All heavy atoms as a GROMACS GRO file, in nm:
protein
  592
    1MET      N    1   4.331   4.664  -3.319
    1MET     CA    2   4.247   4.741  -3.406
    1MET      C    3   4.109   4.753  -3.342
    1MET      O    4   4.050   4.653  -3.302
    1MET     CB    5   4.241   4.670  -3.541
    1MET     CG    6   4.172   4.748  -3.647
    1MET     SD    7   4.178   4.669  -3.811
    1MET     CE    8   4.352   4.650  -3.835
    2ASP      N    9   4.060   4.872  -3.335
    2ASP     CA   10   3.926   4.895  -3.280
    2ASP      C   11   3.823   4.888  -3.391
    2ASP      O   12   3.824   4.968  -3.484
    2ASP     CB   13   3.919   5.032  -3.212
    2ASP     CG   14   4.003   5.040  -3.087
    2ASP    OD1   15   4.019   4.937  -3.020
    2ASP    OD2   16   4.054   5.150  -3.056
    3LEU      N   17   3.734   4.791  -3.380
    3LEU     CA   18   3.630   4.773  -3.481
    3LEU      C   19   3.494   4.801  -3.420
    3LEU      O   20   3.470   4.770  -3.303
    3LEU     CB   21   3.631   4.630  -3.535
    3LEU     CG   22   3.758   4.582  -3.605
    3LEU    CD1   23   3.743   4.436  -3.647
    3LEU    CD2   24   3.791   4.668  -3.725
    4THR      N   25   3.405   4.855  -3.500
    4THR     CA   26   3.267   4.870  -3.456
    4THR      C   27   3.205   4.731  -3.451
    4THR      O   28   3.259   4.635  -3.508
    4THR     CB   29   3.187   4.957  -3.556
    4THR    OG1   30   3.178   4.887  -3.681
    4THR    CG2   31   3.251   5.094  -3.576
    5PRO      N   32   3.091   4.717  -3.385
    5PRO     CA   33   3.026   4.586  -3.385
    5PRO      C   34   2.996   4.534  -3.526
    5PRO      O   35   3.011   4.415  -3.554
    5PRO     CB   36   2.897   4.610  -3.306
    5PRO     CG   37   2.931   4.724  -3.214
    5PRO     CD   38   3.023   4.811  -3.294
    6GLU      N   39   2.958   4.624  -3.617
    6GLU     CA   40   2.932   4.582  -3.755
    6GLU      C   41   3.060   4.536  -3.824
    6GLU      O   42   3.060   4.436  -3.897
    6GLU     CB   43   2.869   4.698  -3.834
    6GLU     CG   44   2.731   4.738  -3.788
    6GLU     CD   45   2.733   4.832  -3.666
    6GLU    OE1   46   2.840   4.887  -3.631
    6GLU    OE2   47   2.627   4.848  -3.605
    7GLN      N   48   3.169   4.607  -3.801
    7GLN     CA   49   3.297   4.567  -3.859
    7GLN      C   50   3.345   4.435  -3.800
    7GLN      O   51   3.400   4.351  -3.871
    7GLN     CB   52   3.402   4.676  -3.837
    7GLN     CG   53   3.377   4.802  -3.917
    7GLN     CD   54   3.467   4.915  -3.874
    7GLN    OE1   55   3.504   4.928  -3.756
    7GLN    NE2   56   3.502   5.001  -3.969
    8GLN      N   57   3.323   4.416  -3.671
    8GLN     CA   58   3.362   4.290  -3.608
    8GLN      C   59   3.282   4.174  -3.666
    8GLN      O   60   3.337   4.066  -3.691
    8GLN     CB   61   3.343   4.298  -3.456
    8GLN     CG   62   3.396   4.177  -3.382
    8GLN     CD   63   3.544   4.153  -3.403
    8GLN    OE1   64   3.624   4.245  -3.398
    8GLN    NE2   65   3.583   4.030  -3.429
    9ALA      N   66   3.154   4.196  -3.690
    9ALA     CA   67   3.071   4.091  -3.751
    9ALA      C   68   3.120   4.060  -3.893
    9ALA      O   69   3.127   3.943  -3.932
    9ALA     CB   70   2.924   4.134  -3.754
   10GLU      N   71   3.157   4.163  -3.969
   10GLU     CA   72   3.209   4.142  -4.104
   10GLU      C   73   3.343   4.070  -4.099
   10GLU      O   74   3.370   3.981  -4.180
   10GLU     CB   75   3.223   4.276  -4.177
   10GLU     CG   76   3.287   4.268  -4.313
   10GLU     CD   77   3.207   4.191  -4.417
   10GLU    OE1   78   3.096   4.139  -4.388
   10GLU    OE2   79   3.256   4.179  -4.530
   11ALA      N   80   3.428   4.105  -4.004
   11ALA     CA   81   3.557   4.038  -3.988
   11ALA      C   82   3.536   3.890  -3.958
   11ALA      O   83   3.606   3.804  -4.013
   11ALA     CB   84   3.639   4.106  -3.879
   12GLN      N   85   3.440   3.859  -3.874
   12GLN     CA   86   3.412   3.720  -3.840
   12GLN      C   87   3.360   3.644  -3.962
   12GLN      O   88   3.397   3.530  -3.988
   12GLN     CB   89   3.313   3.710  -3.724
   12GLN     CG   90   3.289   3.568  -3.676
   12GLN     CD   91   3.415   3.506  -3.617
   12GLN    OE1   92   3.482   3.566  -3.535
   12GLN    NE2   93   3.448   3.384  -3.660
   13ARG      N   94   3.272   3.709  -4.039
   13ARG     CA   95   3.219   3.647  -4.160
   13ARG      C   96   3.333   3.615  -4.258
   13ARG      O   97   3.341   3.505  -4.312
   13ARG     CB   98   3.118   3.740  -4.228
   13ARG     CG   99   3.055   3.679  -4.354
   13ARG     CD  100   2.976   3.782  -4.435
   13ARG     NE  101   3.061   3.876  -4.505
   13ARG     CZ  102   3.129   3.850  -4.618
   13ARG    NH1  103   3.123   3.730  -4.674
   13ARG    NH2  104   3.202   3.943  -4.677
   14LEU      N  105   3.423   3.710  -4.277
   14LEU     CA  106   3.536   3.689  -4.367
   14LEU      C  107   3.628   3.580  -4.315
   14LEU      O  108   3.673   3.494  -4.392
   14LEU     CB  109   3.613   3.819  -4.386
   14LEU     CG  110   3.542   3.926  -4.468
   14LEU    CD1  111   3.614   4.060  -4.455
   14LEU    CD2  112   3.530   3.884  -4.612
   15TYR      N  113   3.655   3.583  -4.187
   15TYR     CA  114   3.739   3.480  -4.125
   15TYR      C  115   3.681   3.341  -4.149
   15TYR      O  116   3.750   3.250  -4.192
   15TYR     CB  117   3.753   3.510  -3.976
   15TYR     CG  118   3.831   3.407  -3.899
   15TYR    CD1  119   3.970   3.402  -3.905
   15TYR    CD2  120   3.766   3.313  -3.820
   15TYR    CE1  121   4.041   3.307  -3.834
   15TYR    CE2  122   3.836   3.218  -3.748
   15TYR     CZ  123   3.974   3.215  -3.756
   15TYR     OH  124   4.045   3.121  -3.686
   16ASP      N  125   3.552   3.328  -4.124
   16ASP     CA  126   3.485   3.199  -4.144
   16ASP      C  127   3.489   3.157  -4.291
   16ASP      O  128   3.514   3.040  -4.322
   16ASP     CB  129   3.340   3.206  -4.096
   16ASP     CG  130   3.327   3.222  -3.945
   16ASP    OD1  131   3.426   3.196  -3.872
   16ASP    OD2  132   3.219   3.265  -3.900
   17ALA      N  133   3.465   3.252  -4.381
   17ALA     CA  134   3.461   3.221  -4.524
   17ALA      C  135   3.598   3.184  -4.579
   17ALA      O  136   3.610   3.103  -4.671
   17ALA     CB  137   3.404   3.340  -4.601
   18LEU      N  138   3.705   3.241  -4.523
   18LEU     CA  139   3.839   3.222  -4.576
   18LEU      C  140   3.913   3.103  -4.515
   18LEU      O  141   4.013   3.058  -4.571
   18LEU     CB  142   3.922   3.348  -4.555
   18LEU     CG  143   3.879   3.469  -4.638
   18LEU    CD1  144   3.951   3.594  -4.590
   18LEU    CD2  145   3.906   3.443  -4.785
   19GLN      N  146   3.866   3.052  -4.404
   19GLN     CA  147   3.939   2.944  -4.336
   19GLN      C  148   3.968   2.826  -4.426
   19GLN      O  149   4.080   2.776  -4.430
   19GLN     CB  150   3.861   2.896  -4.213
   19GLN     CG  151   3.890   2.976  -4.091
   19GLN     CD  152   3.827   2.913  -3.968
   19GLN    OE1  153   3.753   2.814  -3.976
   19GLN    NE2  154   3.856   2.969  -3.853
   20GLY      N  155   3.870   2.779  -4.498
   20GLY     CA  156   3.890   2.661  -4.583
   20GLY      C  157   3.997   2.683  -4.688
   20GLY      O  158   4.087   2.600  -4.705
   21ALA      N  159   3.988   2.795  -4.759
   21ALA     CA  160   4.085   2.824  -4.864
   21ALA      C  161   4.225   2.838  -4.806
   21ALA      O  162   4.323   2.788  -4.863
   21ALA     CB  163   4.046   2.952  -4.938
   22PHE      N  164   4.237   2.905  -4.692
   22PHE     CA  165   4.369   2.925  -4.632
   22PHE      C  166   4.426   2.794  -4.579
   22PHE      O  167   4.545   2.768  -4.596
   22PHE     CB  168   4.360   3.030  -4.519
   22PHE     CG  169   4.368   3.172  -4.569
   22PHE    CD1  170   4.273   3.221  -4.657
   22PHE    CD2  171   4.469   3.255  -4.528
   22PHE    CE1  172   4.280   3.351  -4.704
   22PHE    CE2  173   4.477   3.385  -4.576
   22PHE     CZ  174   4.383   3.434  -4.663
   23LEU      N  175   4.343   2.711  -4.518
   23LEU     CA  176   4.393   2.583  -4.468
   23LEU      C  177   4.433   2.490  -4.581
   23LEU      O  178   4.536   2.421  -4.571
   23LEU     CB  179   4.288   2.517  -4.378
   23LEU     CG  180   4.267   2.585  -4.242
   23LEU    CD1  181   4.150   2.520  -4.169
   23LEU    CD2  182   4.393   2.582  -4.158
   24ASP      N  183   4.356   2.490  -4.689
   24ASP     CA  184   4.391   2.407  -4.805
   24ASP      C  185   4.526   2.451  -4.863
   24ASP      O  186   4.610   2.368  -4.896
   24ASP     CB  187   4.284   2.416  -4.914
   24ASP     CG  188   4.155   2.344  -4.877
   24ASP    OD1  189   4.156   2.263  -4.780
   24ASP    OD2  190   4.054   2.370  -4.944
   25GLU      N  191   4.545   2.581  -4.874
   25GLU     CA  192   4.670   2.631  -4.931
   25GLU      C  193   4.786   2.609  -4.835
   25GLU      O  194   4.898   2.580  -4.878
   25GLU     CB  195   4.658   2.779  -4.967
   25GLU     CG  196   4.771   2.829  -5.054
   25GLU     CD  197   4.784   2.750  -5.185
   25GLU    OE1  198   4.683   2.715  -5.247
   25GLU    OE2  199   4.900   2.723  -5.224
   26ALA      N  200   4.762   2.619  -4.705
   26ALA     CA  201   4.867   2.592  -4.607
   26ALA      C  202   4.914   2.447  -4.619
   26ALA      O  203   5.035   2.418  -4.614
   26ALA     CB  204   4.818   2.620  -4.465
   27ARG      N  205   4.821   2.354  -4.640
   27ARG     CA  206   4.857   2.214  -4.658
   27ARG      C  207   4.940   2.196  -4.784
   27ARG      O  208   5.042   2.130  -4.786
   27ARG     CB  209   4.730   2.127  -4.664
   27ARG     CG  210   4.752   1.983  -4.707
   27ARG     CD  211   4.836   1.902  -4.614
   27ARG     NE  212   4.764   1.887  -4.488
   27ARG     CZ  213   4.816   1.830  -4.381
   27ARG    NH1  214   4.939   1.782  -4.384
   27ARG    NH2  215   4.748   1.821  -4.270
   28ARG      N  216   4.895   2.258  -4.894
   28ARG     CA  217   4.968   2.247  -5.020
   28ARG      C  218   5.109   2.306  -5.008
   28ARG      O  219   5.206   2.247  -5.055
   28ARG     CB  220   4.892   2.317  -5.132
   28ARG     CG  221   4.942   2.277  -5.270
   28ARG     CD  222   4.877   2.359  -5.381
   28ARG     NE  223   4.936   2.492  -5.395
   28ARG     CZ  224   5.060   2.516  -5.438
   28ARG    NH1  225   5.141   2.418  -5.470
   28ARG    NH2  226   5.104   2.639  -5.451
   29LEU      N  227   5.121   2.421  -4.942
   29LEU     CA  228   5.253   2.482  -4.924
   29LEU      C  229   5.342   2.396  -4.835
   29LEU      O  230   5.461   2.382  -4.861
   29LEU     CB  231   5.238   2.623  -4.865
   29LEU     CG  232   5.189   2.729  -4.962
   29LEU    CD1  233   5.158   2.858  -4.888
   29LEU    CD2  234   5.290   2.754  -5.073
   30ALA      N  235   5.285   2.340  -4.730
   30ALA     CA  236   5.363   2.252  -4.642
   30ALA      C  237   5.416   2.133  -4.720
   30ALA      O  238   5.533   2.094  -4.704
   30ALA     CB  239   5.277   2.207  -4.523
   31GLU      N  240   5.332   2.075  -4.804
   31GLU     CA  241   5.375   1.961  -4.885
   31GLU      C  242   5.482   2.001  -4.987
   31GLU      O  243   5.580   1.929  -5.007
   31GLU     CB  244   5.254   1.898  -4.954
   31GLU     CG  245   5.161   1.828  -4.856
   31GLU     CD  246   5.031   1.781  -4.918
   31GLU    OE1  247   5.004   1.814  -5.037
   31GLU    OE2  248   4.955   1.714  -4.847
   32LEU      N  249   5.463   2.117  -5.048
   32LEU     CA  250   5.563   2.167  -5.143
   32LEU      C  251   5.698   2.184  -5.074
   32LEU      O  252   5.800   2.135  -5.122
   32LEU     CB  253   5.518   2.301  -5.202
   32LEU     CG  254   5.622   2.376  -5.286
   32LEU    CD1  255   5.648   2.302  -5.417
   32LEU    CD2  256   5.576   2.518  -5.311
   33LEU      N  257   5.698   2.253  -4.959
   33LEU     CA  258   5.823   2.280  -4.888
   33LEU      C  259   5.886   2.152  -4.836
   33LEU      O  260   6.008   2.136  -4.839
   33LEU     CB  261   5.799   2.380  -4.776
   33LEU     CG  262   5.758   2.520  -4.825
   33LEU    CD1  263   5.714   2.606  -4.708
   33LEU    CD2  264   5.868   2.587  -4.904
   34ALA      N  265   5.805   2.059  -4.788
   34ALA     CA  266   5.858   1.932  -4.737
   34ALA      C  267   5.920   1.849  -4.848
   34ALA      O  268   6.012   1.771  -4.822
   34ALA     CB  269   5.748   1.853  -4.667
   35SER      N  270   5.874   1.868  -4.970
   35SER     CA  271   5.924   1.788  -5.082
   35SER      C  272   6.057   1.839  -5.137
   35SER      O  273   6.120   1.770  -5.218
   35SER     CB  274   5.821   1.787  -5.196
   35SER     OG  275   5.818   1.912  -5.264
   36LYS      N  276   6.099   1.958  -5.093
   36LYS     CA  277   6.220   2.018  -5.149
   36LYS      C  278   6.339   1.999  -5.055
   36LYS      O  279   6.329   2.024  -4.935
   36LYS     CB  280   6.200   2.168  -5.171
   36LYS     CG  281   6.084   2.203  -5.261
   36LYS     CD  282   6.109   2.162  -5.403
   36LYS     CE  283   5.992   2.202  -5.492
   36LYS     NZ  284   6.013   2.166  -5.629
   37PRO      N  285   6.454   1.962  -5.112
   37PRO     CA  286   6.576   1.961  -5.030
   37PRO      C  287   6.618   2.106  -5.003
   37PRO      O  288   6.572   2.199  -5.069
   37PRO     CB  289   6.679   1.889  -5.118
   37PRO     CG  290   6.627   1.899  -5.257
   37PRO     CD  291   6.477   1.913  -5.247
   38ASP      N  292   6.702   2.125  -4.901
   38ASP     CA  293   6.744   2.260  -4.863
   38ASP      C  294   6.792   2.343  -4.981
   38ASP      O  295   6.758   2.461  -4.991
   38ASP     CB  296   6.856   2.253  -4.758
   38ASP     CG  297   6.808   2.201  -4.624
   38ASP    OD1  298   6.685   2.189  -4.604
   38ASP    OD2  299   6.893   2.172  -4.538
   39ALA      N  300   6.867   2.283  -5.069
   39ALA     CA  301   6.924   2.356  -5.182
   39ALA      C  302   6.818   2.406  -5.281
   39ALA      O  303   6.847   2.493  -5.363
   39ALA     CB  304   7.025   2.268  -5.255
   40GLN      N  305   6.696   2.354  -5.273
   40GLN     CA  306   6.591   2.395  -5.367
   40GLN      C  307   6.483   2.481  -5.303
   40GLN      O  308   6.382   2.511  -5.367
   40GLN     CB  309   6.528   2.270  -5.430
   40GLN     CG  310   6.620   2.197  -5.522
   40GLN     CD  311   6.554   2.075  -5.585
   40GLN    OE1  312   6.436   2.049  -5.565
   40GLN    NE2  313   6.633   1.998  -5.658
   41LEU      N  314   6.501   2.521  -5.177
   41LEU     CA  315   6.399   2.603  -5.112
   41LEU      C  316   6.395   2.745  -5.169
   41LEU      O  317   6.290   2.808  -5.169
   41LEU     CB  318   6.421   2.609  -4.961
   41LEU     CG  319   6.379   2.483  -4.885
   41LEU    CD1  320   6.412   2.497  -4.738
   41LEU    CD2  321   6.231   2.454  -4.905
   42LEU      N  322   6.508   2.793  -5.214
   42LEU     CA  323   6.510   2.926  -5.273
   42LEU      C  324   6.504   2.913  -5.424
   42LEU      O  325   6.513   2.804  -5.479
   42LEU     CB  326   6.636   3.000  -5.228
   42LEU     CG  327   6.650   3.014  -5.076
   42LEU    CD1  328   6.779   3.086  -5.041
   42LEU    CD2  329   6.531   3.084  -5.015
   43GLY      N  330   6.485   3.024  -5.491
   43GLY     CA  331   6.474   3.021  -5.637
   43GLY      C  332   6.331   2.993  -5.680
   43GLY      O  333   6.237   3.060  -5.637
   44ARG      N  334   6.312   2.892  -5.762
   44ARG     CA  335   6.180   2.861  -5.818
   44ARG      C  336   6.075   2.837  -5.708
   44ARG      O  337   5.960   2.880  -5.719
   44ARG     CB  338   6.189   2.740  -5.909
   44ARG     CG  339   6.057   2.705  -5.972
   44ARG     CD  340   6.066   2.591  -6.067
   44ARG     NE  341   5.932   2.563  -6.117
   44ARG     CZ  342   5.909   2.490  -6.221
   44ARG    NH1  343   6.007   2.436  -6.288
   44ARG    NH2  344   5.785   2.468  -6.259
   45THR      N  345   6.116   2.769  -5.601
   45THR     CA  346   6.020   2.741  -5.493
   45THR      C  347   5.972   2.870  -5.429
   45THR      O  348   5.853   2.882  -5.394
   45THR     CB  349   6.084   2.649  -5.387
   45THR    OG1  350   6.130   2.530  -5.452
   45THR    CG2  351   5.986   2.612  -5.278
   46GLU      N  352   6.061   2.970  -5.416
   46GLU     CA  353   6.019   3.100  -5.363
   46GLU      C  354   5.906   3.159  -5.446
   46GLU      O  355   5.810   3.214  -5.392
   46GLU     CB  356   6.135   3.200  -5.366
   46GLU     CG  357   6.241   3.180  -5.262
   46GLU     CD  358   6.349   3.286  -5.278
   46GLU    OE1  359   6.440   3.265  -5.359
   46GLU    OE2  360   6.338   3.390  -5.210
   47PHE      N  361   5.920   3.149  -5.577
   47PHE     CA  362   5.818   3.205  -5.666
   47PHE      C  363   5.687   3.128  -5.656
   47PHE      O  364   5.579   3.187  -5.661
   47PHE     CB  365   5.869   3.208  -5.810
   47PHE     CG  366   5.977   3.310  -5.832
   47PHE    CD1  367   6.108   3.271  -5.843
   47PHE    CD2  368   5.947   3.446  -5.837
   47PHE    CE1  369   6.210   3.365  -5.862
   47PHE    CE2  370   6.046   3.541  -5.855
   47PHE     CZ  371   6.179   3.500  -5.867
   48GLU      N  372   5.695   2.998  -5.639
   48GLU     CA  373   5.574   2.919  -5.620
   48GLU      C  374   5.502   2.958  -5.492
   48GLU      O  375   5.379   2.971  -5.489
   48GLU     CB  376   5.607   2.770  -5.617
   48GLU     CG  377   5.652   2.714  -5.751
   48GLU     CD  378   5.686   2.567  -5.744
   48GLU    OE1  379   5.596   2.486  -5.716
   48GLU    OE2  380   5.804   2.534  -5.764
   49VAL      N  381   5.578   2.979  -5.384
   49VAL     CA  382   5.519   3.022  -5.256
   49VAL      C  383   5.458   3.161  -5.271
   49VAL      O  384   5.345   3.186  -5.228
   49VAL     CB  385   5.624   3.017  -5.143
   49VAL    CG1  386   5.571   3.084  -5.017
   49VAL    CG2  387   5.666   2.873  -5.115
   50ARG      N  388   5.533   3.252  -5.333
   50ARG     CA  389   5.484   3.389  -5.352
   50ARG      C  390   5.355   3.389  -5.432
   50ARG      O  391   5.258   3.457  -5.397
   50ARG     CB  392   5.589   3.474  -5.422
   50ARG     CG  393   5.545   3.620  -5.437
   50ARG     CD  394   5.618   3.691  -5.547
   50ARG     NE  395   5.587   3.624  -5.674
   50ARG     CZ  396   5.655   3.643  -5.784
   50ARG    NH1  397   5.761   3.721  -5.785
   50ARG    NH2  398   5.621   3.583  -5.896
   51ASP      N  399   5.352   3.312  -5.540
   51ASP     CA  400   5.232   3.308  -5.624
   51ASP      C  401   5.111   3.254  -5.546
   51ASP      O  402   5.000   3.304  -5.560
   51ASP     CB  403   5.255   3.223  -5.748
   51ASP     CG  404   5.352   3.289  -5.847
   51ASP    OD1  405   5.379   3.411  -5.834
   51ASP    OD2  406   5.400   3.217  -5.936
   52ALA      N  407   5.134   3.153  -5.462
   52ALA     CA  408   5.025   3.097  -5.381
   52ALA      C  409   4.973   3.199  -5.281
   52ALA      O  410   4.851   3.211  -5.262
   52ALA     CB  411   5.073   2.971  -5.309
   53VAL      N  412   5.063   3.274  -5.220
   53VAL     CA  413   5.021   3.376  -5.123
   53VAL      C  414   4.947   3.490  -5.193
   53VAL      O  415   4.846   3.540  -5.141
   53VAL     CB  416   5.143   3.427  -5.042
   53VAL    CG1  417   5.106   3.545  -4.955
   53VAL    CG2  418   5.200   3.314  -4.957
   54HIS      N  419   4.992   3.529  -5.310
   54HIS     CA  420   4.920   3.632  -5.387
   54HIS      C  421   4.780   3.584  -5.424
   54HIS      O  422   4.684   3.661  -5.419
   54HIS     CB  423   4.998   3.668  -5.513
   54HIS     CG  424   5.112   3.759  -5.487
   54HIS    ND1  425   5.200   3.797  -5.584
   54HIS    CD2  426   5.156   3.820  -5.374
   54HIS    CE1  427   5.291   3.877  -5.533
   54HIS    NE2  428   5.267   3.891  -5.406
   55LYS      N  429   4.768   3.456  -5.460
   55LYS     CA  430   4.637   3.400  -5.493
   55LYS      C  431   4.546   3.404  -5.370
   55LYS      O  432   4.427   3.435  -5.382
   55LYS     CB  433   4.654   3.257  -5.544
   55LYS     CG  434   4.527   3.193  -5.591
   55LYS     CD  435   4.552   3.052  -5.643
   55LYS     CE  436   4.422   2.983  -5.677
   55LYS     NZ  437   4.444   2.844  -5.719
   56LEU      N  438   4.600   3.374  -5.253
   56LEU     CA  439   4.520   3.382  -5.131
   56LEU      C  440   4.474   3.525  -5.105
   56LEU      O  441   4.360   3.548  -5.062
   56LEU     CB  442   4.599   3.330  -5.011
   56LEU     CG  443   4.602   3.181  -4.992
   56LEU    CD1  444   4.692   3.144  -4.876
   56LEU    CD2  445   4.463   3.126  -4.970
   57GLY      N  446   4.562   3.620  -5.128
   57GLY     CA  447   4.525   3.761  -5.112
   57GLY      C  448   4.411   3.799  -5.205
   57GLY      O  449   4.316   3.868  -5.165
   58ALA      N  450   4.418   3.753  -5.329
   58ALA     CA  451   4.312   3.781  -5.425
   58ALA      C  452   4.181   3.716  -5.382
   58ALA      O  453   4.074   3.776  -5.394
   58ALA     CB  454   4.353   3.732  -5.564
   59THR      N  455   4.190   3.596  -5.327
   59THR     CA  456   4.071   3.527  -5.276
   59THR      C  457   4.010   3.606  -5.161
   59THR      O  458   3.888   3.622  -5.152
   59THR     CB  459   4.107   3.384  -5.229
   59THR    OG1  460   4.153   3.311  -5.342
   59THR    CG2  461   3.987   3.314  -5.167
   60ALA      N  462   4.094   3.659  -5.072
   60ALA     CA  463   4.044   3.738  -4.960
   60ALA      C  464   3.974   3.864  -5.009
   60ALA      O  465   3.864   3.898  -4.961
   60ALA     CB  466   4.160   3.775  -4.867
   61LEU      N  467   4.034   3.933  -5.105
   61LEU     CA  468   3.971   4.054  -5.158
   61LEU      C  469   3.840   4.023  -5.227
   61LEU      O  470   3.740   4.093  -5.208
   61LEU     CB  471   4.067   4.125  -5.255
   61LEU     CG  472   4.186   4.192  -5.191
   61LEU    CD1  473   4.285   4.238  -5.297
   61LEU    CD2  474   4.142   4.309  -5.105
   62GLN      N  475   3.836   3.917  -5.307
   62GLN     CA  476   3.713   3.879  -5.376
   62GLN      C  477   3.604   3.842  -5.276
   62GLN      O  478   3.488   3.879  -5.294
   62GLN     CB  479   3.740   3.762  -5.472
   62GLN     CG  480   3.622   3.728  -5.558
   62GLN     CD  481   3.584   3.840  -5.653
   62GLN    OE1  482   3.669   3.912  -5.703
   62GLN    NE2  483   3.456   3.856  -5.677
   63THR      N  484   3.640   3.772  -5.172
   63THR     CA  485   3.543   3.734  -5.069
   63THR      C  486   3.487   3.859  -5.000
   63THR      O  487   3.366   3.868  -4.976
   63THR     CB  488   3.608   3.641  -4.966
   63THR    OG1  489   3.656   3.524  -5.034
   63THR    CG2  490   3.510   3.599  -4.856
   64ALA      N  491   3.573   3.954  -4.971
   64ALA     CA  492   3.527   4.079  -4.908
   64ALA      C  493   3.434   4.155  -5.001
   64ALA      O  494   3.330   4.206  -4.957
   64ALA     CB  495   3.647   4.165  -4.868
   65LEU      N  496   3.469   4.163  -5.128
   65LEU     CA  497   3.386   4.236  -5.223
   65LEU      C  498   3.251   4.170  -5.243
   65LEU      O  499   3.149   4.238  -5.255
   65LEU     CB  500   3.458   4.248  -5.357
   65LEU     CG  501   3.577   4.344  -5.359
   65LEU    CD1  502   3.654   4.330  -5.490
   65LEU    CD2  503   3.532   4.486  -5.337
   66GLN      N  504   3.248   4.037  -5.247
   66GLN     CA  505   3.122   3.966  -5.268
   66GLN      C  506   3.027   3.986  -5.151
   66GLN      O  507   2.906   3.978  -5.169
   66GLN     CB  508   3.148   3.817  -5.289
   66GLN     CG  509   3.209   3.784  -5.422
   66GLN     CD  510   3.249   3.638  -5.435
   66GLN    OE1  511   3.258   3.566  -5.337
   66GLN    NE2  512   3.276   3.597  -5.557
   67GLY      N  513   3.079   4.011  -5.034
   67GLY     CA  514   2.995   4.026  -4.917
   67GLY      C  515   2.937   4.165  -4.900
   67GLY      O  516   2.852   4.188  -4.816
   68ARG      N  517   2.984   4.257  -4.980
   68ARG     CA  518   2.936   4.396  -4.968
   68ARG      C  519   2.831   4.424  -5.074
   68ARG      O  520   2.833   4.369  -5.184
   68ARG     CB  521   3.053   4.492  -4.983
   68ARG     CG  522   3.150   4.474  -4.870
   68ARG     CD  523   3.266   4.566  -4.880
   68ARG     NE  524   3.358   4.537  -4.771
   68ARG     CZ  525   3.438   4.625  -4.719
   68ARG    NH1  526   3.440   4.748  -4.764
   68ARG    NH2  527   3.518   4.591  -4.620
   69LYS      N  528   2.741   4.511  -5.039
   69LYS     CA  529   2.636   4.547  -5.134
   69LYS      C  530   2.698   4.628  -5.246
   69LYS      O  531   2.780   4.716  -5.223
   69LYS     CB  532   2.528   4.629  -5.066
   69LYS     CG  533   2.448   4.550  -4.965
   69LYS     CD  534   2.342   4.636  -4.903
   69LYS     CE  535   2.265   4.555  -4.799
   69LYS     NZ  536   2.165   4.635  -4.731
   70LYS      N  537   2.656   4.596  -5.366
   70LYS     CA  538   2.703   4.672  -5.481
   70LYS      C  539   2.620   4.799  -5.491
   70LYS      O  540   2.499   4.797  -5.483
   70LYS     CB  541   2.690   4.590  -5.609
   70LYS     CG  542   2.782   4.471  -5.611
   70LYS     CD  543   2.770   4.397  -5.740
   70LYS     CE  544   2.863   4.277  -5.739
   70LYS     NZ  545   2.856   4.200  -5.862
   71GLY      N  546   2.688   4.908  -5.507
   71GLY     CA  547   2.619   5.035  -5.523
   71GLY      C  548   2.701   5.128  -5.607
   71GLY      O  549   2.824   5.124  -5.603
   72GLY      N  550   2.636   5.205  -5.683
   72GLY     CA  551   2.706   5.300  -5.768
   72GLY      C  552   2.700   5.439  -5.709
   72GLY      O  553   2.636   5.464  -5.609
   73THR      N  554   2.770   5.528  -5.772
   73THR     CA  555   2.765   5.666  -5.729
   73THR      C  556   2.662   5.737  -5.815
   73THR      O  557   2.640   5.704  -5.931
   73THR     CB  558   2.902   5.736  -5.744
   73THR    OG1  559   2.943   5.723  -5.881
   73THR    CG2  560   3.004   5.671  -5.653
   74ARG      N  561   2.599   5.834  -5.758
   74ARG     CA  562   2.496   5.910  -5.831
   74ARG      C  563   2.563   6.028  -5.900
   74ARG      O  564   2.650   6.094  -5.843
   74ARG     CB  565   2.390   5.960  -5.736
   74ARG     CG  566   2.306   5.850  -5.676
   74ARG     CD  567   2.198   5.908  -5.593
   74ARG     NE  568   2.118   5.800  -5.535
   74ARG     CZ  569   2.025   5.819  -5.446
   74ARG    NH1  570   1.997   5.940  -5.403
   74ARG    NH2  571   1.956   5.717  -5.398
   75ALA      N  572   2.517   6.054  -6.020
   75ALA     CA  573   2.566   6.171  -6.092
   75ALA      C  574   2.507   6.296  -6.030
   75ALA      O  575   2.393   6.296  -5.984
   75ALA     CB  576   2.530   6.160  -6.240
   76ARG      N  577   2.586   6.401  -6.030
   76ARG     CA  578   2.535   6.528  -5.978
   76ARG      C  579   2.440   6.591  -6.078
   76ARG      O  580   2.458   6.583  -6.198
   76ARG     CB  581   2.651   6.625  -5.952
   76ARG     CG  582   2.738   6.580  -5.840
   76ARG     CD  583   2.844   6.682  -5.812
   76ARG     NE  584   2.936   6.632  -5.712
   76ARG     CZ  585   3.033   6.703  -5.661
   76ARG    NH1  586   3.053   6.826  -5.700
   76ARG    NH2  587   3.112   6.652  -5.571
   77ALA      N  588   2.337   6.651  -6.023
   77ALA     CA  589   2.236   6.713  -6.111
   77ALA      C  590   2.278   6.850  -6.156
   77ALA      O  591   2.360   6.916  -6.106
   77ALA     CB  592   2.103   6.722  -6.040
   0.00000   0.00000   0.00000
């Protein structure tokens, strides 16, 4: 992906900001998966993993939004 210098700086900021949350969740997922016997990896465990990944996605989006300036659109005269 070709990023402008400003986009690259924003990508680095997001990467730095998200590392902790992603590493914490990776540890939790590793422990969850390690605790399950083969017969229990699918089914409920799949949903737990999916929910955790969705939560990480929401965290990433929230982090990106918080880093951007809030601005509204102007009404046409």
